[in-house]
C-alpha positions in Angstrom: -103.5 -3.1 49.6 -105.8 -1.5 47.0 -108.5 -1.3 49.6 -106.2 0.5 52.0 -105.3 3.0 49.3 -108.9 3.5 48.5 -109.8 4.1 52.1 -107.0 6.7 52.5 -108.1 8.5 49.3 -111.7 8.6 50.6 -110.8 9.8 54.1 -108.3 12.4 53.0 -110.5 13.4 50.0 -113.4 14.4 52.3 -110.9 16.2 54.6 -109.5 18.0 51.6 -113.0 19.2 50.6 -113.4 20.6 54.1 -110.0 22.3 53.8 -111.0 23.9 50.5 -114.4 25.0 51.8 -112.7 26.7 54.7 -110.0 28.3 52.6 -112.5 29.6 49.9 -114.9 30.7 52.6 -117.7 28.7 51.0 -119.3 28.1 54.3 -119.6 30.3 57.4 -116.5 30.6 59.5 -118.3 29.0 62.4 -119.3 25.9 60.4 -116.3 23.8 61.5 -117.3 24.3 65.1 -121.0 23.5 64.3 -120.0 20.3 62.5 -117.7 19.1 65.2 -120.3 19.9 67.9 -123.0 18.0 65.9 -120.7 15.0 65.6 -119.7 15.1 69.3 -123.2 15.7 70.7 -125.5 14.1 68.2 -124.3 11.7 65.5 -121.5 10.0 67.3 -123.5 9.3 70.4 -126.3 7.9 68.2 -123.9 5.6 66.5 -122.4 4.4 69.8 -125.8 3.8 71.3 -126.8 1.5 68.4 -123.5 -0.4 68.6 -123.7 -0.8 72.4 -127.2 -2.2 72.1 -126.0 -5.2 70.3 -122.5 -5.8 71.6 -121.8 -9.1 73.4 -120.1 -7.6 76.5 -118.8 -11.0 77.7 -116.9 -11.7 74.5 -115.6 -8.1 74.4 -113.9 -8.3 77.8 -110.4 -9.2 76.6 -110.6 -6.4 74.0 -111.8 -3.8 76.6 -109.1 -4.7 79.1 -106.4 -4.9 76.5 -107.3 -1.6 74.8 -107.6 0.2 78.1 -104.4 -1.4 79.5 -102.4 -0.5 76.4 -103.6 3.1 76.4 -102.7 3.6 80.0 -99.3 1.8 79.6 -98.4 4.0 76.6 -99.4 7.1 78.6 -97.4 6.0 81.6 -94.3 5.2 79.6 -94.4 8.4 77.6 -94.9 10.5 80.7 -92.0 8.8 82.3 -89.9 9.7 79.2 -91.0 13.3 78.8 -90.8 14.0 82.5 -87.2 12.8 82.5 -88.0 9.8 84.7 -90.3 11.8 87.0 -88.1 14.8 87.5 -89.9 17.4 85.5 -93.7 17.9 86.1 -94.9 20.8 83.9 -98.1 21.3 81.8 -96.0 21.0 78.7 -94.9 17.5 79.8 -98.5 16.4 80.0 -99.5 17.8 76.7 -96.5 16.1 74.9 -97.4 12.9 76.6 -101.0 13.1 75.5 -100.0 14.1 72.0 -98.0 10.9 71.8 -100.7 8.6 73.1 -104.2 10.0 72.3 -105.3 8.9 68.9 -108.1 10.5 66.9 -110.3 7.3 67.3 -113.7 8.9 66.7 -113.3 11.6 64.0 -110.5 9.9 62.0 -110.4 6.3 63.1 -114.1 5.5 62.6 -114.3 6.6 58.9 -111.0 4.8 58.2 -112.2 1.5 59.9 -115.5 1.7 58.1 -113.7 1.9 54.8 -111.0 -0.6 55.6 -113.3 -3.2 57.1 -116.4 -2.8 55.0 -119.6 -4.3 56.5 -117.6 -5.6 59.5 -119.7 -4.8 62.6 -117.0 -6.3 64.9 -114.5 -3.8 63.6 -116.9 -0.8 64.0 -117.8 -1.9 67.5 -114.1 -2.2 68.4 -113.6 1.4 67.1 -116.5 2.6 69.2 -115.1 0.9 72.3 -111.6 2.5 71.6 -113.1 5.9 71.3 -114.6 5.4 74.8 -111.6 3.7 76.4 -109.1 6.3 75.2 -111.2 8.9 77.2 -109.3 7.5 80.2 -106.0 9.0 79.3 -107.6 12.3 78.2 -109.2 12.6 81.6 -105.9 11.7 83.3 -104.2 14.5 81.3 -107.0 17.0 82.0 -106.8 16.2 85.7 -103.0 16.5 85.8 -103.2 19.9 84.1 -105.8 21.0 86.5 -103.7 20.1 89.4 -100.5 21.7 88.0 -102.3 25.0 87.1 -104.5 25.4 90.2 -103.7 26.4 93.8 -104.5 24.2 96.9 -107.8 25.9 97.5 -109.0 25.3 93.9 -108.0 21.6 94.0 -110.7 20.8 96.6 -113.4 20.6 94.0 -111.3 18.6 91.5 -113.1 15.3 92.2 -116.6 16.9 91.6 -115.4 18.5 88.4 -114.1 15.2 87.1 -117.4 13.5 87.9 -119.2 16.4 86.2 -117.1 15.9 83.0 -117.9 12.2 83.0 -121.6 12.8 83.4 -121.7 15.5 80.7 -119.7 13.4 78.2 -122.4 12.5 75.5 -120.5 9.5 74.2 -120.1 7.9 77.6 -123.7 8.5 78.4 -124.9 7.0 75.1 -122.6 4.0 75.7 -124.1 3.4 79.2 -127.7 3.8 77.8 -127.0 1.4 74.9 -125.4 -1.2 77.2 -128.3 -1.0 79.6 -130.8 -1.4 76.7 -128.8 -4.4 75.4 -128.6 -6.1 78.8 -132.3 -5.6 79.5 -133.3 -7.5 76.5 -136.2 -5.2 76.0 -137.1 -4.5 72.3 -136.2 -1.0 71.2 -138.9 0.9 69.3 -138.3 0.9 65.6 -138.7 4.7 65.5 -135.8 5.1 68.0 -133.5 2.8 66.1 -134.3 4.5 62.8 -133.5 7.9 64.2 -130.3 6.6 65.8 -129.2 4.9 62.5 -129.9 7.9 60.4 -128.1 10.3 62.7 -125.2 7.8 63.2 -124.7 7.4 59.4 -123.7 11.1 59.3 -120.9 10.8 61.9 -118.1 9.7 59.5 -118.5 12.3 56.7 -119.3 15.2 59.0 -116.4 14.4 61.2 -113.9 14.2 58.3 -115.3 17.4 56.6 -115.1 19.3 59.9 -111.6 18.0 60.6 -110.5 19.3 57.2 -111.9 22.7 58.1 -110.1 22.7 61.5 -106.8 21.7 59.9 -107.1 24.5 57.4 -107.6 27.0 60.2 -104.6 25.5 62.1 -102.4 25.7 59.0 -103.4 29.3 58.5 -102.3 30.3 62.0 -99.3 28.0 62.2 -96.8 30.1 60.3 -96.2 32.6 63.1 -95.0 30.1 65.7 -93.2 27.7 63.4 -89.7 28.7 64.5 -90.6 28.2 68.2 -91.4 24.5 67.6 -88.6 22.0 67.9 -88.5 19.8 64.8 -86.7 17.1 66.6 -89.3 16.9 69.3 -92.1 17.0 66.7 -90.5 14.0 64.9 -90.1 12.1 68.1 -93.7 12.6 69.1 -94.8 11.5 65.6 -92.8 8.3 65.8 -94.1 7.5 69.3 -97.7 8.1 68.1 -97.7 6.5 64.7 -95.4 3.6 65.1 -94.5 2.8 68.7 -98.0 3.0 70.2 -99.5 0.6 67.7 -96.6 -1.8 68.3 -97.2 -1.7 72.1 -101.0 -2.0 71.6 -100.6 -5.1 69.3 -98.7 -7.0 71.9 -100.8 -5.9 74.9 -104.0 -7.0 73.0 -102.4 -10.2 72.0 -101.4 -10.9 75.7 -105.0 -10.1 76.7 -106.3 -12.9 74.4 -107.5 -10.8 71.5 -107.3 -12.2 67.9 -108.7 -11.6 64.5 -110.6 -8.5 63.7 -110.5 -7.2 67.3 -106.7 -7.4 67.4 -106.4 -5.7 64.0 -109.0 -3.0 64.6 -107.5 -2.1 68.0 -104.0 -1.8 66.6 -105.2 0.3 63.7 -107.1 2.7 65.9 -104.0 3.2 68.1 -102.1 4.1 64.9 -104.4 7.1 64.2 -102.9 10.6 64.3 -103.1 12.8 67.3 -106.6 14.0 68.2 -107.4 17.7 67.8 -108.6 17.7 71.5 -104.9 17.8 72.4 -104.5 21.2 70.9 -107.7 22.4 72.5 -106.4 21.2 75.9 -103.1 22.9 75.3 -104.9 26.1 74.4 -107.1 26.0 77.5 -104.1 25.6 79.8 -101.6 27.6 77.7 -99.3 24.6 77.6 -97.4 24.7 74.2 -100.5 25.1 72.1 -98.5 25.9 69.0 -96.5 22.7 69.3 -99.7 20.8 69.9 -101.3 22.3 66.8 -98.2 21.3 64.7 -98.3 17.8 66.2 -101.9 17.4 65.0 -101.1 18.6 61.6 -97.8 16.6 61.2 -99.2 13.3 62.5 -102.3 13.6 60.3 -100.2 14.2 57.2 -97.7 11.5 58.1 -100.5 9.0 58.6 -100.7 8.8 54.8 -97.4 6.9 55.1 -97.7 5.3 58.5 -101.2 3.7 58.1 -100.3 1.7 55.0 -97.2 0.5 56.8 -99.3 -0.7 59.8 -101.9 -2.3 57.6 -99.3 -4.1 55.6 -97.7 -5.4 58.8 -101.1 -6.7 59.9 -101.7 -8.3 56.5 -98.4 -10.1 56.9 -99.7 -11.4 60.2 -102.9 -12.6 58.4 -105.2 -10.2 60.3 -106.5 -8.1 57.3 
């Protein structure tokens, strides 16, 4: 348990430094955007590339199917619930569903897994795979919002837009390139691996520091719309995200044949707080952006309590 507490202190400590830097205007106002763009376009793809080069894809199949299946199952169940059993189809329904099922696997989950499973390559690989697999529900939500907010004429190019998003996703592209390099068996030049390793090592601290700055900005602008957000709904989404989803994920991974580190890491990643991308999507489509912002803040703060509970439950099962 001391290792979990140490990991939480480290993760939230770096986030707190980012928050202070944003509040005190130590860095330029655009620095949070620059850090997040650097992580998204450079350091995280470099890390994913290196992990995918060495991953044994045959042995990872149960984890891949289990993680993808659990994420889609949670999304489907939550959408059924928020849509009142398929009766209400609004952009707000989709955003609330995504907020309850889309964990911050890359920016928050990776640093936490690195600290909680020190030196465990299998756990880090599982985290990378989760960051990729959870893209499925994000694209599902994005497509749904596009359909709900566009006319019949605009929907004609929806398929091409979806393909374009996949092709332009740097993490998906780096994963495909890494997997191809691993399957080919060809040696990767030392200079390439050195560059990828150096850039990949910056992903965790930069992601946390940037997330702290983003949370600070969200907290500054959250006061005006606080009264419009339902506390009951906020609590419900937090419970679904932080407790129900990891429970569902655990049993789906178990049914898929996962065990040991893969089962533990997959469950922990699903217990991460709501990703900031949910707020960005809500802002883009003007679908309860204030509520989405509060959800990101609330689940992030509540994860200080929920993550130790999840880790303790996994330790009782002998997995950590």
